[in-house]
Every structure is written in structure tokens, then in C-alpha cells.
N, C-alpha and C positions, 0 to 999 in steps of 0.2 A: 504495499500499497504507498503511496506518497504522501511527503512530509504536509504536502495541502490537506491527503482525503484523509490523511489523520487529523489532523487540526480539527477538521470540520466533524470529523468522526468524534470527537471528544466535549467539544462545544455540543453539542446536540445531548450528551449525554448528562450533561451538568447543566443543560436549560437554559444557556446565557442568553438573554436577549436584550433589549432595548428597553432603558427607563425613558420617562415621557415627559417633557414638557419644563427643564428645565430655563429662568431666566435669564438671559445673557442673550443681547439684540445690540445693534446697530443700525446709521445708515451714515450716506453719504453727505458731509456736510453741504453738498449745494441741494439737499431734499432738506434738511432738517433748519437752514439760518435764513435769515432774511440780511438785508444791506445793514438796517443797525445792529445785524449778531444776534436779534432774539430768537430763542426757540421756534418754529412756528410748524411745519411741516409733519413734526412729533404727534401721533393718534395720543394726544391725551385723555381721550375716556376710556371709561372702561372697556374694558373686552368683554365684557360680562362672562358668564358664566365660572365664575371667583378666577379671574384671571387678575393679572396687574394689570396697570395702566402701560404704553409707554417708559414713559419718563423714570418709573417705580423701576422697571427691569434694566433702562440703559442704566440705574443710577447703581445697580445691583452690580452689573458691570463694570462697573467705574469702579468697585471698590476693591477689584478683586484685581482690576488692571493696576489698581495701586499701588498692592501686592508687589507684584509681581514688577516693576516699572522699580521699585525700592528697592529690593533683592536683586535684581541685576546692577543694576547704574551703578548702587553702591558697591558692587563686586568688582567692577568694570573702573571707575574712578576713586571711589571713597568717599564719598560722597553723593547725598540722597537728593531729589526731587526739592525744586524751589518751590518757595512760597505762591509763587503765579502759578504756579501746576496742580497744587493741592488744593490752596484756601475755599472757601465759597459761600455765597450770600446769605444760607444759612447757617453758620458758626464759623471756626478757623479750626486750621487742621488740627487734628490730634498728631502726639510725638508718637517718632519712629527709634526703639529702643535695638541695637543691635548693629551690626552691618559695619564692614570693613572691603579695603580692599583684597583679591585674592591673590599670593603672591604666584603667579603661574607661570608652568617653567616651559609647557610648551606654545609657542604663539599662535598655532592655530588654535588653540581651545579660544586663546586670546580673542583672538579676532571671532572668531563663533558667540561670545561673553558679548564680545562690544556688540556686533551685530543685534541679536537678540535685547539685548537692552536698547539697543536705536529704537526697535522698530514698539515694545514696551511704551516708551515715552509717546512714540509718536499715535499709541493707542488713548492713552491718559485727554495727551489734547485732544483726539480723534473727540471720544467721545463730551470731555469737556465742552468743548465749541460748539457740537450739536443739542448740548442739552441747555447751554447760556447759563439765566441767572436761576434753573434750576438744580443744575449739579451739588452733588454733595462734595463738599471738605471732604479728605482725604481721614478713613479714619485712627483711630491709636493704632500701630499696629506690633508686634512682638519681635525680633528678627533673631533674638537670641534664645530665650528658653524655650520655646515654640521649639526649635530645632531639636531642643535634647527630649523633651515630650514625645515626638512625635519620633524619632528611634529609639527611643528607649520602646513605646510601647509595639514598634513594628519587630525589636527583639533583634535592630541593626546593632546596640550597644548596650551594655547592661547597666540597671540601674546604679546611679551615683558614680556614672561617666558623663561629661558634656561632651554632644557634636557639634562642633562647630563649621558650617558648610562655609565659609570663609576662609578657612583655613589653611589646606590647597588641594588643590585641582578638581582631587577626586570627591572630595569632600562636597566638594561647589556640586558638581552633575550631581551626585545622591539629593541635594536641598533644592536643584532646579527641577528632579526628575518628582519630585514630588507634586512641582503646581502645574509644567506641561500638560499629562494627559487629564488633568480637573477643567485647565481650561476648553480645550477638545470639546471634553464631555460635554459641560457647560454650554457653550455653542452648538452643538451638535442637536440637546435639548431643546433651544430654542426656537427652533423651524416651526412647531407645530400653534405656538402662540403669533404669527408674522401676521398682519393683515394684509400688508404691501407690500410689491413685488421690490422695492426699495432698498427695506429694510429688509428680505429675506437677501437680496444681493450685497449688500453691506457685512450682514453677520455670515454669510460666505467666504466673504474675503476674508474677514479677521479671522473663522478658522481656520482657514489655509493657512493661513501666516503659523496659529497658534499649532496647526498639525506637521507644519514645517520644524518649529522648535521642538516639538515632540520628539519626533522620526528624528531630528538631529541628537538630539540629548540622550536619546535610547541608542543610536548607534556606538556613539563614543561609547557607550559606559559600556558597552555589548564590547568593544574592541579592550577594552580598559580589562576586561572579567572582572567586572563588579553584577554581575547576576543575580548573587548570592546577597548579596543587600539588598537591588532595588525589587526583587522578590517578594523581599520583605516588605518591601515599603510599598506596593503592591499588593499586599494582600493586604494589610490595614487601611488600604482608599478601600476596597471592597466588603471588607467586615463592618466600617464604618459606614458605608453610606447603603449596607444593605440587603445587595445585589449584587449579580454575579456580571460585576463590570466594569472586571479590571481584568489586566494579565501583564504578568513580566516581561523580562528582556528574553526570557529564553523559553519554549514552549515544543514541549513532547520532546528536550533535547537539542533543538534546531531552535535560530536567531530568529527573537518575534521580535520585531521592528516594530511594525503595525500591529498595534493589536486589534482586534474588530468581531463581529459575533460571525456565524457561518454562511451566514450572505457576503461575507465583506463588510460588513457597516462599522462605522465608527460606534461606540457604545456612547449612549447619553444618561445624563441626571437631570433630576429633576430638583428646587432653588436647596427643598427639603434632607436630597445626597448631598446636596454641594458644603451646604451648613456644617454638616456634620463630620467631612470631612476636615474644612480649616477650623472648625473650634475645634479641635480634639478631644471630644468626649465634654463639652461643657463649660460652665463653673466649675468643675473641680479639677480641668484644668486650665482657670484661667483662658477661658475661654480662645485657646491655642494663639493663632496668630493675629487675632481683634478683640485682646481683651476687650475692649470697652464696647463690643462688638461691631454691627455694620452702619454704615449713617445710611439711614437712606428705609422704604415703608420695609421693604425687602429685609428681615435678619432672624 
């Protein structure tokens, strides 16, 4: 039996399918802004049937993009986002704890990280521009203790040790692995909530970029022989989401750079599933990466 056929058989055996309706979306700036910079073309009316409004969905996405941008920008430059990229009309930005420039040894890995950092910062600016004065400020973010909490919970390190994703290249890649697949599954889950083709097209564009990032991180982790700890992180994400919606970088003894269901589709997650992952156990774990929770209606 071929590796691909065996992979599909295994997936059918464990019943892997797609979760539904995670709330992340975006739309091209030309559709979202008037000449005066105010948000306009976003559909701020309730979708009905309990669905969140478009601005609520966009702000949920913005919270997560803040987290990714702070992680990558600090890893590549040693400093975080500027006040111009984090403040909001509804309040000031929260504090960011942790993060420092990674002492990269590989020029290639440093270049990958720098490119991803630029993309994530662009996502923040894109969403903030689209939302206008409805954009929420950056929430309080923990880039220190949260990683240790996740690493211990996954079994990557034993209790009592510290996991610092900024200490070296391998730690950085494992830290990045925590985020990237989550972003892909969240954007995929947004599709059923979208009402306009322009929004769907923009969400597809961001999803594609996040998928490129995820594949890059997964490929380098595989090449460095880090399938063991990556697999533990994948298992933790799946357990936190409560669904069979994750895969490590090795499956059935073969490279698994593209995690997908039996139909070759990316997994998707609901907002609750995404929050279960980034909150790392909720209040008992100080809400993981977001000690004070996300800003906005979806938190």
C-alpha cells in the first residue's frame, strides 16, 4: 500500500473530519475603506443564527495576528510593535512580556523568520486599516511563562524547567510551530461565515500566506529531526481543541509537511477551539498567551 493510501486509511480509521466556523476573516483594503479611512464596506450587521458580526470576526483575527507579529518581530529585531500598530480607539495597548532577538546561526532560518515577521506585521496593519476606529488595541500578551506552560503540558520539557523560544533556533522553530497551524485552521473555519466574495477572497489570501508559513516551519523542523517534540505539541493542540484536528510532522513514518484530512483538506477550528489552545487551560494557566483575555466580543 502506498504511503498516501495508508495515510488516508489511518485518517478514516480515527474519524478525522473538519470542525466548522472558526471566526477569522478579512477583506481587501479597497473594499473596506473610504477615502477618509473609516471602515465602511464591512458588513457590521449581525449574520443571524448567532453568528458574530464582521467587525467582531476581524477583531478576533486581529488579536491573534498581534500575538504572531509580536513573536516574530521580537525574534528577528529584538523589539516589539510600535504604538502606531497596537493602540485602539477603545483603549491603550496591553503590555507584552518576554521576547528577544534569537541568536540565529543559520542565515537561511534567519531569512525565513524575517520574511514571516514582515508578513505578520502586514496582517496587523491590514486588519487595523480595514476596521478603522473599530479596531481593538493589542491585548496583554505573555511570550515568557506561556511557552513554558505549553512545553510542560505537551511533555516537551519536565515540570520545573523553562522553555524559552528565543534562546536558539530550534526552540524558536518549536515556538513558531505552536502558532502557525492554528492560524491555518482558524482562517479555514471562517469560510462558512462569510457573506461577500470580497471577504472570502481576502480570507483565502491570508490563509494561503499562513499555510506557506506553516509549511516552511514544518519542513525545517523535519529536516532538523525535531519530529518528536513537534508531535507532542500537535497532540496537545488536538487535546485542547477537543477534536482530531491536528497532525505532527511525521505520519506513519513518513514526512507530513501538509496536515490534511482524508480529502486532502486543511483542518478547521471554531473560535472556542482556537481559544482553548491559546488560553492553555484558561484561568488556571493565567490564560496562556493572553493573561487578560482577548480584546473584543469574541473572547
